[in-house]
C-alpha atoms as one frame of an Amber mdcrd trajectory, in Angstrom:
protein
  10.199  -8.285 -36.161  12.716  -6.202 -34.283  10.008  -3.544 -33.628   7.739
  -6.117 -32.004  10.452  -7.335 -29.733  11.218  -3.738 -28.644   7.476  -3.124
 -28.031   7.228  -6.231 -26.046  10.255  -5.273 -23.861   8.915  -1.758 -23.294
   5.457  -3.209 -22.395   7.105  -5.651 -19.858   8.974  -2.807 -18.308   5.794
  -0.706 -18.029   3.829  -3.600 -16.521   6.643  -4.321 -13.988   6.734  -0.608
 -12.847   2.950  -0.494 -12.589   2.956  -3.685 -10.349   5.692  -2.341  -8.169
   4.021   0.925  -7.635   0.746  -0.775  -6.804   2.522  -3.054  -4.397   4.229
  -0.280  -2.602   1.212   1.862  -2.420  -0.846  -0.929  -1.030   1.597  -1.854
   1.595   1.591   1.595   2.926  -1.993   2.068   2.657  -2.948  -1.128   4.358
  -0.246  -0.764   7.062  -1.056   2.655   8.021  -4.881   2.113   8.517  -4.171
   0.602  11.879  -3.418   3.941  13.606  -6.173   5.372  15.780  -8.291   8.121
  14.578  -7.430  11.677  15.899 -10.462  11.810  18.204 -10.370   8.147  19.295
  -9.693   7.125  22.758  -6.165   5.619  23.385  -6.034   1.895  23.189  -4.359
  -0.032  25.914  -2.771  -2.572  23.435  -1.439  -0.070  20.896  -2.790   1.557
  17.776  -2.810  -1.580  15.589  -5.281  -3.588  17.882  -8.333  -3.196  15.573
  -6.367  -4.394  12.457  -5.341  -7.857  13.641  -6.570 -10.573  11.147  -7.615
 -10.712   7.475  -8.933  -7.958   5.201  -9.952  -8.128   1.574 -11.315  -5.912
  -1.189 -10.944  -4.328  -4.541  -9.996  -1.083  -6.187  -9.139   0.730  -9.385
  -5.773   1.816 -10.678  -5.632   4.799 -12.958  -2.917   5.430 -15.609  -1.786
   8.606 -17.241  -2.986   7.496 -20.679  -6.639   7.380 -19.366  -6.847   3.690
 -18.938  -7.964   1.924 -15.723  -7.450  -1.530 -14.259  -9.262  -3.455 -11.535
  -7.172  -4.674  -8.532  -8.180  -7.320  -5.876  -6.249  -7.629  -2.726  -6.131
  -9.528   0.546  -4.068  -8.642   3.590  -3.159 -10.416   6.820  -1.987  -8.379
   9.760  -0.135  -9.609  12.819   0.362  -7.436  15.847   3.616  -7.791  17.832
   5.281  -6.577  20.913   3.167  -4.206  23.090   0.854  -3.527  20.076   3.202
  -0.802  18.639   4.510  -2.925  15.825   2.523  -4.496  12.801   3.667  -7.136
  10.363   1.628  -7.596   7.205   1.480  -9.735   4.146  -0.550  -8.490   1.131
  -1.220 -10.219  -2.119  -2.851  -8.435  -5.008  -3.817  -9.408  -8.519  -4.806
  -7.257 -11.630  -4.989  -7.799 -15.235  -1.207  -7.191 -15.605   0.030  -9.570
 -12.926   0.276 -10.395  -9.222   2.343  -9.100  -6.460   3.201 -10.119  -2.804
   4.461  -7.591  -0.313   5.662  -8.053   3.245   5.999  -5.044   5.529   6.758
  -4.030   9.068   5.397  -0.736  10.495   6.206   0.785  13.821   4.204   3.331
  15.779   5.710   5.958  18.087   4.383   9.270  19.302   1.712   9.505  16.560
   4.239   8.833  13.861   4.528   5.745  11.711   7.744   4.311  10.075   8.310
   1.139   8.237   9.898  -0.932   5.477   8.473  -3.125   2.828   9.581  -5.726
   0.288   7.831  -6.852  -2.815   8.775 -10.568  -2.787   8.172 -11.622  -6.469
  10.395  -8.724  -7.931  12.735  -8.189  -4.947  11.891  -4.578  -4.632  12.235
  -2.609  -1.318  11.051   0.686   0.152  10.297   2.738   3.262   7.277   4.606
   4.550   6.624   7.588   6.837   3.269   8.810   8.013   1.330  10.764  10.582
  -2.170  11.130  11.868  -4.173  14.087  10.188  -7.610  15.626  11.064  -9.085
  13.374   8.337  -7.355  10.094   9.153  -3.725   9.510   7.942  -1.301  11.012
   5.400   1.612   8.721   4.318   4.468   8.920   1.964   6.051   5.880   0.417
   9.306   5.657  -1.500  11.437   2.894  -3.017  14.933   2.236  -2.103  17.998
   0.721  -3.862  17.537   2.420  -7.074  13.720   2.264  -7.233  12.218   5.587
  -8.176   8.738   4.877  -6.736   7.089   7.567  -4.660   3.421   8.234  -3.706
   1.295  10.153  -1.205  -1.685   8.472   0.393  -4.728   9.419   2.337  -6.326
   6.727   4.374  -9.731   6.672   6.153 -10.753   3.759   8.554 -14.382   3.552
   9.644 -15.570   0.529  11.534 -14.454  -2.510   9.642 -13.772  -0.738   6.346
 -10.789   1.080   4.887 -10.782   3.616   2.022  -7.425   4.406   0.456  -6.608
   7.188  -2.076  -3.121   7.114  -3.592  -1.458   9.786  -5.725   1.593   8.407
  -7.629   4.538  10.438  -8.775   5.125   8.300 -11.857   5.506   8.539 -15.573
   2.682   6.010 -16.181   0.437   5.999 -12.975  -1.978   8.569 -11.705  -3.652
   7.008  -8.737  -5.297   4.124  -7.022  -8.554   3.978  -5.019  -8.993   0.859
  -2.845 -11.912  -0.289  -0.545 -11.249  -3.097   1.956 -13.404  -4.836   4.389
 -12.286  -6.873   7.588 -13.013 -10.625   6.961
């Protein structure tokens, strides 16, 4: 019986880390997609103008043990100030649980900076990013004792987003996510 309890405890810890990593990655991935493409004309209302509203979609999470898990997400974006700040709420569900993340992202001189909080597990983190020739490259990391870190490449075309995430984790490999504007 003691072995079963230990296995259950380890499984809970593994699932919690997986959900937290997905949450952080999705926050950054979704928040960053608002920046303009490298060859796009400057927008008078800021780089987040085309993101305002609701987005939804699905993706696949890959684990180091070779398993995969489907993820469904919806995000709501609010543009603030002169269009240089974005507030977002994202909710995702997978076979191992649900998460809710709130974030704030600021744009200045082609750079992105922000903070995020996973509400259900009270986990926090930061993000940094920049525009690249292909779209965007972002780094996300956890704060306050969280060891989460990931790199992301984001491509936005019309009303679609494609996100590829590489985790630096003992259990996760990556996440591919496709979203459409609702």
